[in-house]
MIDOSE-1310 file (N, C-alpha, C; in nm, 2 decimals, decimal comma, always signed):
residues 212
mplg	+9,82/+15,67/+18,72/+9,88/+15,79/+18,63/+9,80/+15,78/+18,50; +9,78/+15,88/+18,41/+9,70/+15,87/+18,31/+9,81/+15,81/+18,17; +9,73/+15,74/+18,07/+9,84/+15,67/+17,98/+9,92/+15,76/+17,92; +9,88/+15,90/+17,89/+9,99/+16,00/+17,84/+10,11/+16,00/+17,92
qllg	+10,08/+16,04/+18,03/+10,19/+16,05/+18,14/+10,30/+15,92/+18,14; +10,23/+15,82/+18,14/+10,28/+15,68/+18,15/+10,39/+15,66/+18,01; +10,32/+15,72/+17,91/+10,43/+15,69/+17,80/+10,53/+15,79/+17,81; +10,50/+15,90/+17,88/+10,61/+16,00/+17,89/+10,75/+15,94/+17,96
elnp	+10,69/+15,85/+18,05/+10,76/+15,78/+18,16/+10,88/+15,71/+18,09; +10,84/+15,63/+17,97/+10,90/+15,53/+17,91/+11,04/+15,60/+17,83; +11,14/+15,55/+17,88/+11,30/+15,57/+17,80/+11,39/+15,48/+17,82; +11,48/+15,44/+17,75/+11,59/+15,33/+17,75/+11,59/+15,28/+17,91
qtsr	+11,62/+15,35/+18,02/+11,65/+15,35/+18,12/+11,52/+15,28/+18,23; +11,38/+15,33/+18,16/+11,27/+15,30/+18,25/+11,18/+15,17/+18,18; +11,18/+15,17/+18,08/+11,10/+15,09/+18,00/+11,11/+14,92/+18,01; +11,19/+14,88/+18,11/+11,23/+14,79/+18,17/+11,15/+14,78/+18,32
dpdi	+11,13/+14,89/+18,35/+11,11/+14,91/+18,49/+10,94/+14,82/+18,51; +10,94/+14,72/+18,61/+10,81/+14,61/+18,63/+10,72/+14,74/+18,67; +10,74/+14,82/+18,78/+10,60/+14,92/+18,81/+10,54/+14,99/+18,70; +10,63/+15,06/+18,61/+10,56/+15,13/+18,52/+10,51/+15,01/+18,41
eeal	+10,60/+14,91/+18,36/+10,50/+14,83/+18,27/+10,35/+14,78/+18,36; +10,35/+14,76/+18,46/+10,25/+14,70/+18,52/+10,12/+14,82/+18,54; +10,17/+14,98/+18,53/+10,10/+15,07/+18,56/+10,04/+15,06/+18,38; +10,09/+15,07/+18,28/+10,08/+15,08/+18,16/+9,95/+14,95/+18,10
rral	+10,01/+14,83/+18,16/+9,87/+14,72/+18,13/+9,75/+14,76/+18,20; +9,74/+14,83/+18,34/+9,62/+14,86/+18,38/+9,56/+14,96/+18,29; +9,63/+15,07/+18,23/+9,58/+15,18/+18,19/+9,50/+15,14/+18,04; +9,57/+15,01/+17,99/+9,53/+14,96/+17,89/+9,43/+14,86/+17,89
qgkn	+9,39/+14,79/+18,01/+9,29/+14,70/+18,05/+9,17/+14,72/+17,95; +9,13/+14,62/+17,91/+9,01/+14,59/+17,83/+9,04/+14,62/+17,68; +9,15/+14,68/+17,67/+9,17/+14,71/+17,50/+9,25/+14,61/+17,42; +9,25/+14,59/+17,32/+9,32/+14,50/+17,24/+9,45/+14,57/+17,22
yili	+9,55/+14,51/+17,23/+9,68/+14,58/+17,22/+9,80/+14,46/+17,26; +9,93/+14,53/+17,21/+10,06/+14,44/+17,20/+10,16/+14,53/+17,28; +10,24/+14,47/+17,32/+10,37/+14,53/+17,35/+10,49/+14,52/+17,30; +10,54/+14,56/+17,21/+10,67/+14,51/+17,13/+10,80/+14,56/+17,21
ywtt	+10,87/+14,46/+17,24/+11,02/+14,48/+17,29/+11,14/+14,46/+17,23; +11,20/+14,52/+17,25/+11,34/+14,58/+17,15/+11,42/+14,47/+17,25; +11,54/+14,43/+17,26/+11,64/+14,32/+17,30/+11,66/+14,44/+17,47; +11,64/+14,50/+17,48/+11,68/+14,58/+17,60/+11,54/+14,65/+17,68
rlge	+11,43/+14,66/+17,59/+11,37/+14,78/+17,62/+11,22/+14,78/+17,55; +11,13/+14,83/+17,63/+10,98/+14,81/+17,52/+11,02/+14,94/+17,43; +11,00/+14,87/+17,35/+10,98/+14,94/+17,18/+10,87/+15,03/+17,14; +10,76/+14,94/+17,15/+10,64/+14,98/+17,09/+10,53/+14,94/+17,16
vrvf	+10,40/+15,05/+17,20/+10,29/+14,98/+17,24/+10,15/+15,01/+17,10; +10,13/+14,90/+17,06/+10,03/+14,91/+16,96/+9,87/+14,87/+17,01; +9,79/+14,98/+17,00/+9,66/+14,93/+17,06/+9,55/+14,93/+16,91; +9,48/+14,83/+16,90/+9,41/+14,80/+16,80/+9,28/+14,83/+16,82
gege	+9,19/+14,94/+16,75/+9,07/+14,96/+16,77/+8,97/+14,88/+16,68; +8,83/+14,92/+16,67/+8,73/+14,87/+16,63/+8,74/+14,85/+16,47; +8,77/+14,97/+16,40/+8,79/+14,98/+16,28/+8,88/+14,87/+16,22; +8,88/+14,86/+16,05/+9,00/+14,76/+16,02/+9,14/+14,85/+15,99
tsir	+9,14/+14,96/+16,03/+9,29/+15,01/+16,02/+9,30/+15,08/+16,16; +9,24/+15,08/+16,22/+9,23/+15,16/+16,36/+9,36/+15,10/+16,44; +9,46/+15,13/+16,42/+9,58/+15,09/+16,51/+9,65/+15,24/+16,57; +9,66/+15,24/+16,70/+9,76/+15,37/+16,75/+9,88/+15,32/+16,78
ylav	+9,98/+15,38/+16,74/+10,13/+15,36/+16,79/+10,12/+15,45/+16,89; +10,13/+15,39/+17,01/+10,12/+15,48/+17,12/+10,28/+15,55/+17,18; +10,41/+15,45/+17,14/+10,53/+15,48/+17,19/+10,61/+15,43/+17,13; +10,71/+15,48/+17,08/+10,82/+15,42/+16,96/+10,97/+15,44/+17,02
apap	+11,04/+15,33/+17,06/+11,17/+15,36/+17,08/+11,24/+15,32/+16,96; +11,38/+15,36/+16,94/+11,46/+15,28/+16,84/+11,50/+15,17/+16,81; +11,48/+15,10/+16,72/+11,54/+14,95/+16,76/+11,72/+14,94/+16,79; +11,73/+14,86/+16,87/+11,86/+14,86/+16,91/+11,97/+14,81/+16,79
alkg	+12,12/+14,85/+16,80/+12,19/+14,84/+16,67/+12,18/+14,65/+16,69; +12,21/+14,58/+16,55/+12,23/+14,45/+16,52/+12,37/+14,46/+16,61; +12,37/+14,32/+16,67/+12,52/+14,29/+16,71/+12,59/+14,18/+16,61; +12,69/+14,14/+16,65/+12,75/+14,06/+16,55/+12,88/+14,10/+16,44
prpv	+12,91/+14,02/+16,36/+13,03/+14,07/+16,31/+12,98/+14,15/+16,19; +13,05/+14,30/+16,16/+13,00/+14,35/+16,06/+13,05/+14,29/+15,89; +12,99/+14,29/+15,81/+13,02/+14,25/+15,70/+13,15/+14,29/+15,63; +13,20/+14,20/+15,55/+13,34/+14,26/+15,51/+13,33/+14,34/+15,40
rqsg	+13,39/+14,47/+15,40/+13,36/+14,58/+15,28/+13,47/+14,53/+15,18; +13,45/+14,52/+15,06/+13,56/+14,52/+14,94/+13,60/+14,65/+14,90; +13,73/+14,70/+14,87/+13,76/+14,84/+14,83/+13,65/+14,90/+14,75; +13,60/+14,99/+14,79/+13,49/+15,10/+14,72/+13,35/+15,04/+14,73
epvr	+13,30/+14,92/+14,79/+13,22/+14,88/+14,81/+13,14/+14,90/+14,94; +12,99/+14,95/+14,93/+12,93/+14,97/+15,06/+12,90/+14,87/+15,17; +12,92/+14,88/+15,26/+12,88/+14,76/+15,38/+12,70/+14,75/+15,34; +12,66/+14,60/+15,33/+12,55/+14,59/+15,31/+12,52/+14,50/+15,40
ptvd	+12,39/+14,47/+15,46/+12,33/+14,36/+15,54/+12,32/+14,23/+15,51; +12,35/+14,12/+15,60/+12,36/+14,01/+15,52/+12,19/+13,97/+15,50; +12,19/+13,86/+15,40/+12,06/+13,84/+15,32/+11,95/+13,81/+15,48; +12,00/+13,74/+15,55/+11,90/+13,69/+15,65/+11,91/+13,77/+15,77
dpgr	+11,94/+13,91/+15,77/+11,94/+14,00/+15,87/+11,79/+14,04/+15,89; +11,75/+14,03/+15,98/+11,61/+14,06/+16,01/+11,54/+14,19/+15,98; +11,61/+14,24/+15,97/+11,57/+14,44/+15,95/+11,54/+14,40/+15,78; +11,65/+14,34/+15,71/+11,67/+14,31/+15,60/+11,53/+14,24/+15,53
lrse	+11,52/+14,14/+15,62/+11,37/+14,04/+15,53/+11,27/+14,10/+15,59; +11,23/+14,23/+15,69/+11,11/+14,30/+15,70/+11,07/+14,38/+15,58; +11,20/+14,42/+15,53/+11,17/+14,54/+15,42/+11,13/+14,45/+15,28; +11,23/+14,32/+15,26/+11,15/+14,26/+15,20/+11,03/+14,17/+15,18
algn	+10,99/+14,14/+15,32/+10,86/+14,12/+15,34/+10,74/+14,21/+15,31; +10,79/+14,33/+15,32/+10,69/+14,46/+15,28/+10,71/+14,51/+15,16; +10,80/+14,51/+15,10/+10,85/+14,59/+15,01/+10,88/+14,53/+14,86; +10,94/+14,38/+14,88/+10,95/+14,34/+14,75/+10,82/+14,32/+14,65
pdpa	+10,85/+14,37/+14,52/+10,75/+14,36/+14,43/+10,70/+14,21/+14,39; +10,79/+14,11/+14,40/+10,73/+13,99/+14,40/+10,69/+13,88/+14,52; +10,55/+13,85/+14,48/+10,52/+13,81/+14,61/+10,57/+13,68/+14,64; +10,63/+13,62/+14,60/+10,72/+13,48/+14,61/+10,81/+13,54/+14,68
eras	+10,89/+13,65/+14,66/+11,01/+13,68/+14,75/+10,97/+13,74/+14,89; +10,84/+13,80/+14,85/+10,78/+13,85/+15,02/+10,75/+13,76/+15,12; +10,71/+13,64/+15,05/+10,66/+13,51/+15,15/+10,76/+13,44/+15,20; +10,88/+13,44/+15,09/+10,99/+13,37/+15,13/+11,06/+13,44/+15,25
aldr	+11,07/+13,58/+15,26/+11,09/+13,68/+15,36/+11,04/+13,65/+15,49; +10,91/+13,63/+15,47/+10,85/+13,61/+15,59/+10,87/+13,46/+15,66; +10,90/+13,39/+15,57/+10,91/+13,23/+15,62/+11,03/+13,25/+15,69; +11,15/+13,31/+15,63/+11,31/+13,33/+15,70/+11,28/+13,42/+15,84
laas	+11,21/+13,54/+15,84/+11,20/+13,60/+15,93/+11,15/+13,50/+16,04; +11,04/+13,42/+16,04/+10,98/+13,33/+16,13/+11,08/+13,25/+16,21; +11,17/+13,23/+16,13/+11,29/+13,14/+16,19/+11,38/+13,21/+16,24; +11,39/+13,34/+16,25/+11,47/+13,44/+16,29/+11,48/+13,45/+16,47
sdra	+11,57/+13,47/+16,53/+11,54/+13,53/+16,69/+11,48/+13,65/+16,70; +11,45/+13,73/+16,63/+11,41/+13,85/+16,67/+11,22/+13,81/+16,63; +11,15/+13,76/+16,77/+11,03/+13,74/+16,76/+10,96/+13,85/+16,73; +11,00/+13,94/+16,82/+10,91/+14,08/+16,82/+10,89/+14,15/+16,69
lalw	+11,00/+14,12/+16,61/+11,02/+14,21/+16,46/+10,92/+14,12/+16,39; +10,92/+13,99/+16,43/+10,87/+13,90/+16,32/+10,71/+13,93/+16,35; +10,70/+13,94/+16,45/+10,52/+13,97/+16,49/+10,46/+14,12/+16,44; +10,58/+14,19/+16,46/+10,53/+14,33/+16,42/+10,50/+14,32/+16,25
tald	+10,61/+14,25/+16,18/+10,59/+14,25/+16,04/+10,46/+14,17/+15,99; +10,45/+14,10/+16,05/+10,34/+13,96/+16,00/+10,21/+14,03/+16,03; +10,19/+14,14/+16,15/+10,06/+14,24/+16,17/+10,07/+14,32/+16,08; +10,22/+14,39/+15,98/+10,20/+14,49/+15,89/+10,13/+14,44/+15,75
vler	+10,16/+14,30/+15,73/+10,17/+14,26/+15,62/+10,02/+14,22/+15,59; +9,92/+14,21/+15,71/+9,81/+14,16/+15,76/+9,73/+14,27/+15,70; +9,78/+14,41/+15,70/+9,71/+14,51/+15,71/+9,71/+14,59/+15,58; +9,84/+14,51/+15,48/+9,83/+14,56/+15,36/+9,83/+14,48/+15,24
erep	+9,85/+14,37/+15,29/+9,89/+14,22/+15,20/+9,72/+14,22/+15,10; +9,73/+14,16/+15,01/+9,66/+14,08/+14,93/+9,66/+13,97/+14,85; +9,79/+13,92/+14,83/+9,83/+13,83/+14,80/+9,83/+13,70/+14,88; +9,74/+13,57/+14,84/+9,72/+13,46/+14,94/+9,85/+13,39/+14,96
evle	+9,94/+13,38/+14,88/+10,08/+13,33/+14,91/+10,15/+13,40/+15,05; +10,15/+13,54/+15,03/+10,21/+13,62/+15,11/+10,11/+13,59/+15,25; +9,98/+13,63/+15,23/+9,89/+13,63/+15,37/+9,90/+13,47/+15,43; +9,92/+13,37/+15,36/+9,95/+13,25/+15,41/+10,08/+13,23/+15,50
saln	+10,17/+13,30/+15,44/+10,30/+13,30/+15,50/+10,30/+13,37/+15,63; +10,23/+13,51/+15,65/+10,23/+13,58/+15,76/+10,10/+13,51/+15,87; +10,04/+13,43/+15,82/+9,91/+13,36/+15,92/+10,00/+13,27/+15,99; +10,10/+13,17/+15,91/+10,15/+13,10/+15,94/+10,25/+13,12/+16,07
llsa	+10,30/+13,25/+16,00/+10,41/+13,32/+16,15/+10,33/+13,36/+16,25; +10,21/+13,40/+16,22/+10,12/+13,46/+16,38/+10,09/+13,31/+16,44; +10,06/+13,21/+16,41/+10,01/+13,09/+16,43/+10,10/+13,05/+16,53; +10,20/+13,08/+16,51/+10,35/+13,02/+16,63/+10,35/+13,15/+16,74
qesv	+10,29/+13,24/+16,74/+10,30/+13,32/+16,85/+10,21/+13,30/+16,95; +10,24/+13,32/+17,10/+10,16/+13,31/+17,20/+10,05/+13,38/+17,21; +10,04/+13,51/+17,16/+9,92/+13,61/+17,19/+9,92/+13,70/+17,06; +9,83/+13,72/+16,99/+9,81/+13,78/+16,87/+9,68/+13,86/+16,85
pvep	+9,66/+13,98/+16,87/+9,55/+14,09/+16,82/+9,46/+14,03/+16,74; +9,32/+13,99/+16,76/+9,22/+13,97/+16,67/+9,18/+14,05/+16,55; +9,19/+14,17/+16,57/+9,13/+14,26/+16,48/+9,18/+14,23/+16,35; +9,33/+14,24/+16,32/+9,35/+14,21/+16,18/+9,33/+14,09/+16,13
llri	+9,30/+13,95/+16,21/+9,27/+13,83/+16,17/+9,13/+13,86/+16,14; +9,03/+13,94/+16,25/+8,89/+13,92/+16,17/+8,88/+14,02/+16,03; +8,97/+14,09/+16,00/+8,97/+14,15/+15,89/+8,98/+14,06/+15,75; +9,09/+14,01/+15,79/+9,13/+13,88/+15,69/+8,97/+13,79/+15,65
avag	+8,97/+13,73/+15,76/+8,84/+13,66/+15,76/+8,72/+13,69/+15,69; +8,70/+13,82/+15,71/+8,57/+13,87/+15,62/+8,63/+13,92/+15,45; +8,74/+13,96/+15,49/+8,77/+14,06/+15,33/+8,86/+14,00/+15,27; +8,91/+13,87/+15,32/+9,03/+13,79/+15,22/+8,95/+13,73/+15,11
rdpt	+9,05/+13,74/+14,98/+9,01/+13,69/+14,85/+9,03/+13,53/+14,85; +9,08/+13,50/+14,95/+9,09/+13,34/+14,94/+9,03/+13,29/+15,05; +8,93/+13,17/+15,00/+8,88/+13,09/+15,12/+8,96/+13,05/+15,22; +9,06/+12,96/+15,17/+9,16/+12,91/+15,23/+9,23/+12,98/+15,34
qrvq	+9,28/+13,12/+15,31/+9,33/+13,23/+15,40/+9,22/+13,30/+15,50; +9,09/+13,28/+15,46/+9,01/+13,31/+15,54/+8,96/+13,22/+15,66; +8,98/+13,10/+15,62/+8,95/+12,98/+15,71/+9,08/+12,99/+15,83; +9,19/+13,02/+15,79/+9,28/+13,03/+15,84/+9,31/+13,11/+15,96
alel	+9,26/+13,24/+15,94/+9,25/+13,37/+16,00/+9,14/+13,35/+16,10; +9,03/+13,29/+16,06/+8,93/+13,25/+16,14/+8,96/+13,17/+16,23; +9,02/+13,07/+16,22/+9,06/+12,99/+16,31/+9,15/+13,00/+16,46; +9,29/+13,12/+16,35/+9,35/+13,17/+16,46/+9,29/+13,26/+16,53
aaeq	+9,19/+13,33/+16,50/+9,08/+13,44/+16,58/+9,05/+13,34/+16,71; +8,96/+13,26/+16,64/+8,90/+13,16/+16,75/+8,99/+13,14/+16,86; +9,06/+13,09/+16,83/+9,19/+13,07/+16,93/+9,24/+13,15/+17,03; +9,26/+13,26/+16,94/+9,33/+13,37/+17,05/+9,22/+13,45/+17,13
gkad	+9,10/+13,48/+17,05/+9,00/+13,54/+17,13/+8,89/+13,46/+17,17; +8,90/+13,35/+17,23/+8,76/+13,28/+17,25/+8,68/+13,36/+17,37; +8,69/+13,46/+17,46/+8,61/+13,54/+17,53/+8,58/+13,67/+17,45; +8,63/+13,68/+17,31/+8,62/+13,83/+17,26/+8,47/+13,79/+17,18
prvr	+8,36/+13,90/+17,22/+8,24/+13,88/+17,17/+8,23/+13,90/+17,00; +8,33/+13,96/+16,99/+8,37/+14,03/+16,80/+8,37/+13,87/+16,75; +8,45/+13,75/+16,78/+8,51/+13,64/+16,78/+8,34/+13,56/+16,77; +8,28/+13,56/+16,84/+8,15/+13,52/+16,84/+8,04/+13,53/+16,72
gllk	+8,06/+13,66/+16,76/+7,96/+13,76/+16,65/+7,98/+13,76/+16,50; +8,12/+13,74/+16,48/+8,17/+13,68/+16,34/+8,14/+13,57/+16,29; +8,16/+13,46/+16,39/+8,15/+13,32/+16,36/+8,00/+13,32/+16,30; +7,90/+13,37/+16,39/+7,80/+13,37/+16,37/+7,74/+13,40/+16,22
tlst	+7,82/+13,53/+16,19/+7,78/+13,58/+16,05/+7,83/+13,50/+15,94; +7,95/+13,46/+15,96/+8,00/+13,36/+15,87/+7,94/+13,19/+15,86; +7,87/+13,17/+15,94/+7,82/+13,03/+15,95/+7,72/+13,05/+15,85; +7,68/+13,17/+15,77/+7,60/+13,17/+15,67/+7,68/+13,20/+15,54
dqae	+7,80/+13,20/+15,57/+7,89/+13,25/+15,45/+7,86/+13,23/+15,28; +7,87/+13,24/+15,21/+7,85/+13,20/+15,06/+7,95/+13,08/+15,02; +8,10/+13,11/+15,05/+8,22/+13,04/+15,04/+8,19/+12,90/+15,13; +8,14/+12,77/+15,07/+8,14/+12,67/+15,16/+8,21/+12,67/+15,28
evre	+8,35/+12,63/+15,22/+8,47/+12,63/+15,32/+8,48/+12,69/+15,43; +8,45/+12,85/+15,43/+8,41/+12,93/+15,55/+8,32/+12,91/+15,62; +8,18/+12,87/+15,56/+8,07/+12,83/+15,63/+8,09/+12,73/+15,70; +8,17/+12,65/+15,68/+8,17/+12,50/+15,77/+8,28/+12,53/+15,90
aaqr	+8,37/+12,58/+15,83/+8,49/+12,64/+15,94/+8,40/+12,71/+16,05; +8,34/+12,85/+16,01/+8,26/+12,90/+16,10/+8,16/+12,82/+16,22; +8,09/+12,72/+16,14/+7,98/+12,65/+16,20/+8,05/+12,54/+16,30; +8,18/+12,49/+16,26/+8,26/+12,43/+16,36/+8,34/+12,48/+16,44
lled	+8,38/+12,59/+16,44/+8,44/+12,68/+16,54/+8,34/+12,72/+16,64; +8,20/+12,75/+16,62/+8,08/+12,81/+16,70/+8,06/+12,66/+16,77; +8,06/+12,56/+16,73/+8,02/+12,43/+16,83/+8,15/+12,42/+16,89; +8,28/+12,46/+16,87/+8,36/+12,42/+16,98/+8,36/+12,52/+17,10
ldad	+8,34/+12,66/+17,05/+8,33/+12,77/+17,15/+8,23/+12,71/+17,23; +8,10/+12,64/+17,18/+7,99/+12,61/+17,30/+8,02/+12,51/+17,37; +8,09/+12,43/+17,29/+8,12/+12,30/+17,37/+8,24/+12,35/+17,49; +8,30/+12,43/+17,49/+8,40/+12,46/+17,61/+8,34/+12,52/+17,73
């Protein structure tokens, strides 16, 4: 079944259908992608291309309504989400003007039960963030995930401003993409990098790959 038709089949009733999910995975075979799940259904398919910002959002379903007690509203005051509401933490991580607050929101989101939203937010942060403090929190969050696309990590490893974050991204990319030729190619390139910390890390990671 063509990919476009598969995506058309996705809806709240079928997006947990194992046959459709398996067909979707076969259609995306060989591509660098992630499937993001909401509580009860597939919410989004992200395919990462070769470019730094070439992310295709192939299917999006509305996030489920948050469960639990509603905030108590005082007379005349609007209902507001609690501070640690995952949706609010995502907004803080992406939009707060204070880098320290953005980093703090990511740290708290990493501890939340919404793993899909945490992963989604950290990847978005890598695409737009330049502050080392916030990038460190995003990379720490991603390091706890079982599977992470390597494309955003490679971008940070090459273009990051802070050598420490470049090394952190490089180590995570090497862990996640051991069989990815782009990872090995970048390690060879960075093994002569001007930053000593990055250069030594790339050489060490190349040796580890060769030893496997």
